[in-house]
N, C-alpha and C positions, 0 to 999 in steps of 0.2 A: 562586878559592879553591883553595889548595894544601893537600891533605890527605894524610897518610901514615897507613896502617893498621897497627896492631900487633895481632897475635893474642894470645890468652891463653897461647899456647905460646912466646912470646918471639920469634917470627919477624918480622922487619921486612919488610913487603910493599910492593910498588911503589905509588907514588901513583897516584891515578886519572888525573891529568894525564899521567903517563908512559904508562900503559896506553892512554889515548885517542890520544896522539901516535903510539905504536907501531902501534896498530890502524889508524889513518888512513894512516900511511905504507905499510902493507902491505895496504890494503883491496882492491886489484885482485886480489892473490894470494889473499887470504882468501875473496873472493867466488868465485873459481875453485875453491878447495878445497871450498867448500860446494856448488857446482854439481856437482863430481865425486862427491859423496856420493850423488847421485841420490835425495834425500829426496822424498817424494811427499805430496800432500794426504792427510790422514788419519793420517799417521805420528805416533808418539809418540816424542819424543826427550828424553833426559836430558842436560843440559849440566852435567856434574859439576865442582865447583869453578869455578863460572861467573863468579866475580868480579863485575864491574860489568855483566854481561849482554851484552857486545858480540857474542859468537857467538850468544847466544840469539835476539836480534832477527833475525839472518840465517837461523837455522833456522826461526823462526816464519814468515818470508816463504815458505818452501818447503812447510810442512806444513798451512797453512790453505787452504781451509776443512776443518774436521773433525779436524784434528790438534791435538796439544798439545806444548809444550816445557816441561819442568820444569827450572828453573835452580836448582841447589843450591849454596849456599856457606855457610861457617861464620862469615862476617863480617856482623853486622847492618848495619854502615855500607854495605858493598858491596851487600847485598840492597836496602837503601833507595835507594841510588843507581840501581840497575837499575830499581826500581819507578818512580822519578821519570822516568827516561829513557824507559822503555817505555810510560809513560802517553801519550806523544805519538806513539808509533809505531803506524801503522794495523794492523800485524800483532801488536802487543803484547798484544792481548786473548787470544791463545792461549798466553801464557807464564804459568806458575805459578811463583812465587818461593818457595823453601823454604829455611829456615834449618836447616842440618844439616851433618854431617860426611861427607866422601866415604869415610871408613873405616868408617862405620856407616850404611849406606844404609837409609833408612826406607821402602823400597818393596817391593812384592810380587815374587815370582819372575816373570820373563817380562813385566814391565810395559811394557817399551820395545822399539821396533823398532830404535833406534840409541842408543848411549851414547857421548858425546864427552867426552874428557878433554884439556884444552888446557894445556900447560906445567905439569903437576902433578908429574911424577915426580922432579923435583929436590928435592921436599920429602918423599919417601917412602923409607923404609928397606927395605920388603918389597914391591917392585913386583908380583911374581907374586900375592901375597895380595890386593892392591888390584884387580888385573885380574880375579881369580877372583870377588870380590864384585860387580864390575860385570857380569861375564858372567852371574851368577845373576839379575840384574834385566833381562837382555836376553832377548827371546823366542828360541825355537829358530829358527835361520835369520837372526836379526838380527845386528847388527854392533856391536863395541866398537872405537871409533876413538880413537887417541891422536895428538896433534900436539905434538911437543916441540921 
């Protein structure tokens, strides 16, 4: 099934198939990147603009037992894709899928140990403002991580 996603903002987003191919081609490097984050069981991670949840599953492997990953995306179709994919993932039960905007974070201050933004800033006009919002939901001593 080949599917393209259009946002209500008129942005043409990559197809899930392209994202899966790209993710798989770089899986070794991505796993190393996740290892380098030194996430621990019990950590709370926000995967902001999570798309189909490809990073979320890798974060979940690191934070369980006792941790949570919140995957936030504005696309109902991508959230549903992540839900279906993570249903079969043993670590998927620690992932909460949230439909929402990464410009309007619906989370309390200091709610996360780590916040991850993957390939988001090409869609953002005011990067410092987005980073500030994500910093607010990160606990003191936590980390905001961007992979572009």
